[in-house]
PDB file with one MODEL, atoms N, CA, C and O in Angstrom:
MODEL        1
ATOM      1  N   MET A   1     233.599 242.128 -47.646  1.00  0.00           N
ATOM      2  CA  MET A   1     232.916 242.073 -49.059  1.00  0.00           C
ATOM      3  C   MET A   1     232.481 243.382 -49.532  1.00  0.00           C
ATOM      4  O   MET A   1     231.279 243.613 -49.659  1.00  0.00           O
ATOM      5  N   THR A   2     233.442 244.328 -49.824  1.00  0.00           N
ATOM      6  CA  THR A   2     232.909 245.742 -50.220  1.00  0.00           C
ATOM      7  C   THR A   2     232.573 245.656 -51.687  1.00  0.00           C
ATOM      8  O   THR A   2     231.523 246.002 -52.228  1.00  0.00           O
ATOM      9  N   GLN A   3     233.664 245.127 -52.240  1.00  0.00           N
ATOM     10  CA  GLN A   3     233.358 245.137 -53.774  1.00  0.00           C
ATOM     11  C   GLN A   3     232.617 243.796 -54.365  1.00  0.00           C
ATOM     12  O   GLN A   3     233.226 242.827 -54.819  1.00  0.00           O
ATOM     13  N   SER A   4     231.583 243.884 -54.299  1.00  0.00           N
ATOM     14  CA  SER A   4     230.576 242.756 -54.693  1.00  0.00           C
ATOM     15  C   SER A   4     230.265 242.867 -56.127  1.00  0.00           C
ATOM     16  O   SER A   4     229.800 241.860 -56.660  1.00  0.00           O
ATOM     17  N   ARG A   5     230.454 243.982 -56.882  1.00  0.00           N
ATOM     18  CA  ARG A   5     230.118 243.943 -58.204  1.00  0.00           C
ATOM     19  C   ARG A   5     231.193 243.358 -58.967  1.00  0.00           C
ATOM     20  O   ARG A   5     230.902 242.637 -59.921  1.00  0.00           O
ATOM     21  N   ARG A   6     232.479 243.590 -58.649  1.00  0.00           N
ATOM     22  CA  ARG A   6     233.503 243.092 -59.715  1.00  0.00           C
ATOM     23  C   ARG A   6     234.472 242.309 -58.588  1.00  0.00           C
ATOM     24  O   ARG A   6     235.221 242.926 -57.831  1.00  0.00           O
ATOM     25  N   PRO A   7     234.343 240.976 -58.602  1.00  0.00           N
ATOM     26  CA  PRO A   7     235.288 240.018 -57.603  1.00  0.00           C
ATOM     27  C   PRO A   7     236.691 240.274 -57.878  1.00  0.00           C
ATOM     28  O   PRO A   7     237.119 240.545 -59.000  1.00  0.00           O
ATOM     29  N   SER A   8     237.378 240.186 -56.855  1.00  0.00           N
ATOM     30  CA  SER A   8     238.800 240.318 -57.113  1.00  0.00           C
ATOM     31  C   SER A   8     239.632 239.462 -57.775  1.00  0.00           C
ATOM     32  O   SER A   8     239.221 238.312 -57.625  1.00  0.00           O
ATOM     33  N   PRO A   9     240.663 239.515 -58.469  1.00  0.00           N
ATOM     34  CA  PRO A   9     241.466 238.319 -59.101  1.00  0.00           C
ATOM     35  C   PRO A   9     241.868 237.336 -58.114  1.00  0.00           C
ATOM     36  O   PRO A   9     242.090 236.195 -58.517  1.00  0.00           O
ATOM     37  N   LEU A  10     241.987 237.588 -56.962  1.00  0.00           N
ATOM     38  CA  LEU A  10     242.232 236.549 -55.921  1.00  0.00           C
ATOM     39  C   LEU A  10     240.983 235.720 -55.747  1.00  0.00           C
ATOM     40  O   LEU A  10     241.105 234.496 -55.688  1.00  0.00           O
ATOM     41  N   GLN A  11     239.723 236.314 -55.654  1.00  0.00           N
ATOM     42  CA  GLN A  11     238.589 235.423 -55.444  1.00  0.00           C
ATOM     43  C   GLN A  11     238.369 234.509 -56.664  1.00  0.00           C
ATOM     44  O   GLN A  11     238.010 233.343 -56.500  1.00  0.00           O
ATOM     45  N   ARG A  12     238.610 235.099 -58.048  1.00  0.00           N
ATOM     46  CA  ARG A  12     238.467 234.333 -59.065  1.00  0.00           C
ATOM     47  C   ARG A  12     239.358 233.100 -59.035  1.00  0.00           C
ATOM     48  O   ARG A  12     239.040 231.952 -59.345  1.00  0.00           O
ATOM     49  N   ARG A  13     240.614 233.582 -58.575  1.00  0.00           N
ATOM     50  CA  ARG A  13     241.643 232.430 -58.571  1.00  0.00           C
ATOM     51  C   ARG A  13     241.351 231.344 -57.613  1.00  0.00           C
ATOM     52  O   ARG A  13     241.683 230.177 -57.823  1.00  0.00           O
ATOM     53  N   VAL A  14     240.682 231.775 -56.484  1.00  0.00           N
ATOM     54  CA  VAL A  14     240.422 230.573 -55.411  1.00  0.00           C
ATOM     55  C   VAL A  14     239.204 229.893 -56.195  1.00  0.00           C
ATOM     56  O   VAL A  14     239.154 228.666 -56.271  1.00  0.00           O
ATOM     57  N   LEU A  15     238.423 230.536 -56.658  1.00  0.00           N
ATOM     58  CA  LEU A  15     237.233 229.655 -57.414  1.00  0.00           C
ATOM     59  C   LEU A  15     237.704 228.687 -58.453  1.00  0.00           C
ATOM     60  O   LEU A  15     237.214 227.584 -58.695  1.00  0.00           O
ATOM     61  N   ILE A  16     238.632 229.208 -58.979  1.00  0.00           N
ATOM     62  CA  ILE A  16     239.129 228.239 -60.175  1.00  0.00           C
ATOM     63  C   ILE A  16     239.783 227.014 -59.589  1.00  0.00           C
ATOM     64  O   ILE A  16     239.562 225.876 -60.003  1.00  0.00           O
ATOM     65  N   VAL A  17     240.817 227.396 -58.340  1.00  0.00           N
ATOM     66  CA  VAL A  17     241.364 226.294 -57.741  1.00  0.00           C
ATOM     67  C   VAL A  17     240.346 225.340 -57.094  1.00  0.00           C
ATOM     68  O   VAL A  17     240.493 224.118 -57.138  1.00  0.00           O
ATOM     69  N   LEU A  18     239.336 225.929 -56.509  1.00  0.00           N
ATOM     70  CA  LEU A  18     238.331 224.882 -56.056  1.00  0.00           C
ATOM     71  C   LEU A  18     237.742 224.099 -56.981  1.00  0.00           C
ATOM     72  O   LEU A  18     237.459 222.924 -56.744  1.00  0.00           O
ATOM     73  N   ALA A  19     237.481 224.750 -58.247  1.00  0.00           N
ATOM     74  CA  ALA A  19     236.939 224.048 -59.288  1.00  0.00           C
ATOM     75  C   ALA A  19     237.832 222.884 -59.815  1.00  0.00           C
ATOM     76  O   ALA A  19     237.396 221.815 -60.242  1.00  0.00           O
ATOM     77  N   ALA A  20     238.922 223.182 -59.740  1.00  0.00           N
ATOM     78  CA  ALA A  20     240.083 222.191 -60.175  1.00  0.00           C
ATOM     79  C   ALA A  20     240.145 221.061 -59.171  1.00  0.00           C
ATOM     80  O   ALA A  20     240.251 219.906 -59.584  1.00  0.00           O
ATOM     81  N   LEU A  21     240.092 221.298 -58.008  1.00  0.00           N
ATOM     82  CA  LEU A  21     240.220 220.184 -56.963  1.00  0.00           C
ATOM     83  C   LEU A  21     238.897 219.281 -57.091  1.00  0.00           C
ATOM     84  O   LEU A  21     238.970 218.059 -56.959  1.00  0.00           O
ATOM     85  N   ASP A  22     237.650 219.956 -57.362  1.00  0.00           N
ATOM     86  CA  ASP A  22     236.452 219.052 -57.376  1.00  0.00           C
ATOM     87  C   ASP A  22     236.594 218.348 -58.659  1.00  0.00           C
ATOM     88  O   ASP A  22     236.097 217.222 -58.684  1.00  0.00           O
ATOM     89  N   GLU A  23     237.208 218.801 -59.807  1.00  0.00           N
ATOM     90  CA  GLU A  23     237.412 217.783 -60.769  1.00  0.00           C
ATOM     91  C   GLU A  23     238.284 216.638 -60.586  1.00  0.00           C
ATOM     92  O   GLU A  23     238.130 215.585 -61.205  1.00  0.00           O
ATOM     93  N   LYS A  24     239.224 216.852 -59.709  1.00  0.00           N
ATOM     94  CA  LYS A  24     240.249 215.870 -59.577  1.00  0.00           C
ATOM     95  C   LYS A  24     239.558 214.897 -58.509  1.00  0.00           C
ATOM     96  O   LYS A  24     239.839 213.701 -58.577  1.00  0.00           O
ATOM     97  N   ARG A  25     238.735 215.314 -57.598  1.00  0.00           N
ATOM     98  CA  ARG A  25     237.932 214.365 -56.783  1.00  0.00           C
ATOM     99  C   ARG A  25     237.107 213.379 -57.584  1.00  0.00           C
ATOM    100  O   ARG A  25     236.487 213.684 -58.603  1.00  0.00           O
ATOM    101  N   PRO A  26     237.148 212.270 -57.085  1.00  0.00           N
ATOM    102  CA  PRO A  26     236.149 211.303 -57.787  1.00  0.00           C
ATOM    103  C   PRO A  26     234.876 211.399 -57.344  1.00  0.00           C
ATOM    104  O   PRO A  26     234.663 211.660 -56.160  1.00  0.00           O
ATOM    105  N   GLY A  27     233.753 211.179 -58.331  1.00  0.00           N
ATOM    106  CA  GLY A  27     232.469 211.408 -57.818  1.00  0.00           C
ATOM    107  C   GLY A  27     232.092 212.834 -57.569  1.00  0.00           C
ATOM    108  O   GLY A  27     230.979 213.109 -57.119  1.00  0.00           O
TER     109      GLY A  27
ENDMDL
END
């Protein structure tokens, strides 16, 4: 994690995917 100031597009993508999965999950 050398670039802590600006997250890489990949990290943002992962966060988006995780958020989407959370929304799909009930509860």
